[in-house]
N, C-alpha and C positions, 0 to 999 in steps of 0.2 A: 456212563455220565450221567451226570445230574442233569433231569429235564428241564429243572427253573435255572435260566440264563438271563444275566443282566448285561444288556446291550450297552456298548460304551461308546458315544459318537463323539468324535473329534471334530469340532468347530475349525473351520478356515481361520488362517492367520491372515492379518491384512498386510499385503505387500504392497508398499508405495514405490510410485515411480522415482528411479534414480536420475541423477544427472550423469550422462557419457556422452563424450564424443565420438562417433565414428564415422569414417570416412566409407559413403556409400560412393564406389566406383562405378557401379552399374547406372546409378542415378545423376552421378556426376556433383552430388552436394554432401555435405557433413551432415550426418543426422542429429539432431537435438535431442539427446534421449533415446532409449531403447527403439522406440516406436517413433521417433521423430515428432513427437507430440508433448515435449516436457512442457514449452512456454503454454500449452494449453491447461496442464496442470496447476502452473504455478496462477494462473486466471481463475481455475477454479478454488481457488484457497480463498481468494477475495470474497468468494459467495459463501464459504464454509464458516469461519471464524470471526464473528462481528468485532473482537478487540484487533485480530490483525487487519482487519478491512479499516476501522478508524484511524488505526495508526499510520496506515499506508497514505490513506486520503490527507491525514493533519501534516504530515511529513512533506508529500508533494505541494502542499500549498504553502509550507515555509520555505520550500526551495525555491518554487518558480511562480507561487500564486500572486506575488505582489508585480510581477513584470520588469522589465528593464527601467531603470533611472533615464530620466528623460531630461535633466536640467542641463541646459548650456550645451545643446546639440544641434549642430548646424541642421540646415534643410536637407541637405544630402542622407544623413544620418536617420531624420525624422522619416525620409520617404523609404530606407532600407527598412526600418522598423514597421513601416505601414505594409511592406512587402503587398503591395496592391496588386501583384498579377495572381497571387497565391490566393488558396483558400481561407487563409487564417492569418492575422498580423501575428509578428513575433512575439508579442505577451501571449497570446493564446496558444502557438506552439512551445514557448517555455515550459508552461503549465504542463501540457500533453506530455511531452517528453522527460518532465520532470516525474509525473507518474507513471510513465513506462520505465523510469531509471529504479524507480522504488519497488517495484513488482518484478521485473525482469533483470535488474543489475544493466542495462544498457537501453540504449536509444537509437532511432535511425531516421533520417532525414531526405526529402527527393531533392535534391538540388539540380537544377533546369538552366542550362548556360544560356545566352542569349545567341541570335544567328551567326554573330560574327565571332563566336566564342571568346570575347574580350571582357565579358562580364557576367554576373549571376542575376540570371532575370527573375527567378523567385523559387521561395523555398517551400518545399511542401510536406504536410508530416505523413510519417510512414507506421504502421503500427508494427513494431518492431517483433511481435510476437510471429509475424509473416515472412520472417526473414531467415534465410538460410545461406550459409557461406558455400560459395562455389567449391567444389573439391579442389585440392590442388595436385599439379602432376607430380608425378611420382619423381621425376628428374629435378623439380623445382618446388621442395615442398613448402618453402616459406618465401613466395612470391611479393615483390614490391608490391602490388597491388592486387587487393584481394576484388572478385565479382561476387555479385549476390542473386539468389534465386528467390523472388517473391511470389506468394500463392495465397488467394484468399482462404484455402482450406486444404492443409495439409493433411488432413484426415482423409481428402479423396481427391490425387491429384488427378485422376483422369476427369473428373468435372470442373475442377479448379485446377488448371494446367499452370504449372510455376513458369514465370518468364523471367529471363536472365537480365541482369543490370550490370553495366560497368560500374564499378566503385569510386568515388570521387578520386578526381586528380585534376591538379590544375596544369598538368602538360599533357596527359591522355586524353582530348578533349573530343575523341571520335562521334562519340555519343553524346548528344545534348542533355539527355535525361541520365543522371547519377544517382547513386545510392549513397549515403555517407551514414556508414555504421560506427556506433562509438559505445565502447565497452568501458567498465571498470576492470582494474588489475585484479587477478584473482591467482593464488598459487593452483597449481596443478591444472589451470583451465587454459586450452589455446585458441579455439575459434570463437565462443560466445560467453556473453556476460552472465553473471549469476548474481541474485541478490543477496544482499547482507544477512537477510533472515533466514538462510536454507537450514542451519543448526536447529532452527524451531517449530521446521515442517510436523513434526509428530506430534508436537503441543497443540498446533492449528488444528489437525485432524483428529484429536481426543477432545478439543474443545467443540467440533462439530458434533462428534459421536455420542459425549455426553447430552448434548441439547437434542439429539435425533432420541434418545435413550428416553428421556425424561418426558420428552413430546408424546410418545408411541406409550410409556406408561401409562399417562394420563390417558390417552384414548382408550387404552384397553383396562381402563379402572383400576391403576396400579397392580397389575397381575403378578402375582409373585412366579416363582420359580416351581417348576412341578415333577414328581416322579409320575409317570403313566405305569401301571400295571395291567398287563394284556395276556386275555389268556391265548395260548398259545400251543395247545396240545397236539403232539404230533407234527409240529411244523418245522421246516428242516432249515437250517442254518441260512441257505439262501433265500428262505422266506421270511426269515426274521429281519436279514438285512436290508431284505427290500423294504419291510416295514417302515424298519429305522432309518433308512435312505427318504423313503417318501414323507417322514415326519421331520426329519431334517432338512430336507428341503424346504417344507411348509413352514418350519418354526424359528430356524436361525437367523441370526444379526439382530442388528439393534432395534430393527422394525416391531420386534415382536417383544422388546423390553421383559424379558424372562427367559430363564432356560429350563429345557424339558431334558428328561432322562426315563429312557423305556427299561421296563423289567416286563420280561416273560414269564409266565406260570402255567402250570398244567389247568389249573381249574380253582377259579375263585367266583364259583357259579355265573361262569362265562359271561360274566361283565366287568368291564375296565374299570379301573379304579386309578383316581387321580388324588395325589397327597400333594399338598402346597408346601413348600419348603422355605422356612422365614429366614431374612438375609438378618445378621447382627450387627449392627452399629453401618448399616449402610448409608445413613445420611451424613455421619461425622465423617465417613470417609470420603463422600463426594465433596462435601466442603473443603477438607484438605486437599483432596485431587483440584477442585477450583482455583484454591489458592495459588498451589503449584503451577497451574496451566496459564496463570496469570503473569506469575513471575517468570515463566521460563519463555513466553512472547515476548514480554519486555526486553528481557535480557538480549533477546535474540534481534532486538530491533535496536540495542543499543540505546535503550532510553534511560535517561539519568535520573529521572525525576516523574511518576506515573503522572503528577497533577497537571502536566504540560498537556497530558492528551485527555483530561476530564477524567482523570481516576482518583479516586480520593483514597489516601490510605487510612483506615481504620485508627482512630486515637489519634491522629496526627493532623493539625492545623497550620499550613503553612502562610506563614506572612507571605506581603507583596514581595518585600525585598528578597524572599529566600526564592519565590518563584522566578523572580527576574534574575536572579542570580543562576539558576538551574538552566533558564534559556540560554543565557549569554553563554556558560557552559556547553549546552548543546548546540548551539549555534557555531561557536567556535572548534568543536570536536566534530562536527556532522554534517551540518548544515554547508557552511562556507566552503568545506573541500568539494561537494557535490557542485555549488553554486560556480568554484573555479573551473570544475571541470567542463561544465556548460558555456561559462565565459569565454574559455579560450576557441571554443569550436565556434561559436557565433563571431567573434574577434577575427579568428580566421578567415571566416567567409566575407567578415566586412573589409578586410584589406584587400581581398579578391577586388571588390568594388571602387578601392581608390579612398576607402574611409580611414581618417586617422582619428577620430573619434574613439574613446575606449567604452564598449558597451560594458556596463554593470548590472548586475541584478540587484533589485532592492532586497535590503535586508530584511526578514521579519522583525527583528528586534527592533528595528528602526522607531516604530511606534510607541515605544516604551521607554522611560527612565526610573532609575531606582529612586526610590524615596526614602531619603534619609529623616523624614521628619516623624516621629513616633506619635501616637495618640495623646502624650501629655502636652507635645509640642504643638499638636494642632488645636487641642483645648485653648492653650494659651495663647494663639493666634487668634482664632475667635473671640476670646472673652477682653482682648487688649484693648485699651483707649484708643483705638484708632479708627478711621473712616472704614467703611466695608469698601471701596476701591482699593485701599491698601491691605486690607485682610485677603481682598480677592487675588493681588497681586504675589501675594508673599506664599500663597496655596500653589499656586500657577507656577512660582519659580522653583517650588520645592516638588514638583513632580505630578500634580493632581490636576485632572483636564479642567477645561473651560467650564465644560458644565457641571461638573461636580463641585467646582471652586465656587461658582455662580448660586447653585441652592445650598450651600453653605452659607454664603454670606448676604445673600440675596440682593448682589450686585450684578447687572448686567453691562457688558462692555459700552454697549449703546448709550447707557445714560450720561455717559460724560459728555458726549456730542450734544445730548439735550440739555444738558444743565446751559453748556456754553450756550447754547443757542439762545437760552431763555434769558441770561445775562448779557447777552450781545446780537440782538437781532440780526446782524449783518453776518455772523456764522452760519454757517450751513445753507442748504438750495433755497431759491426764492420759492416763493409759493406757486408759481407757475411754471418751475423748471422742473 
């Protein structure tokens, strides 16, 4: 046999956690993921991909960040929204569950009944990642009422012992404290909710790996890949394998930002030799990969226009109308269905307390209106032979904010009151008032 042997190292493959639901009859709950920690993995993605994190946060704001509409509500409804006995009012709860809905595809609430069980006393937030569905009986696979286990740490159930809660029911009120678990419908999913972005998980992991690679590349002085030639005269295959395994353990993964190859030879004057391997077109490949990552993550989040999330497209300047049209499309196709799901839940709870007002979530797009006035029209308004107040109100009527219209026309709404007061001293407040 040739004494010079090239040792090839098989680098470990990345195995991502998979979404599975498995009834754990011994523990009496349904495992969420192979290790029952799939929600923790979804949570970790928020801290890995900055693009994914920013999209999730913005979508949660668009769904519930503006709270409930409080126009023309009676006092009973307002008190219900205040949720006085709970830790948060319903506006705060709305944003929290909107965030959970985006991360996990589900949310949970703790419903507490009054002592007489006639009304809901308070509504509390429950971190849905801490909830597991109770395993159904073999003879009753589809029970009418699901119960839920809640634990502060599913990675260590001995330390954080799960507590069983009755599922929310307006009929079975034996337990005052109940859990309401709400999920979005998904094909092939029976017990738990999963988020819309599931197809983009690999791209989010790749986003993090690229950042980790570049960070460590900078840290290591942009170290290239290497061939390491080691004198190993008389070394057995086991000894060579041991050396290769030790180097593999020390050098593999993105934290080393370079690949190493080991070549065993009989004699090179008994000195190890390191030869750098230059990478061709690595910069171009990373740029193309970065573009593909961004595109894939946006698609997995069903983003119709990246500008809505602060992402500018190269060579494209979106007009205000274009942005507003994209916002309207995203509102109707994505945000409104999510809001409708949440509204139905809270209106159902409100009806239990005898509230007839319809609870409606404020829409993110309510703060915007389309502007049909182009630049030429705006210049025509500003140069027209009319009073500054008329120019001001023309701009406002065409969708410009009061502040912008005021700056463009040098007109302030308070001017009219001052002018009238000067012309007629009886108009306006008295000096001593």
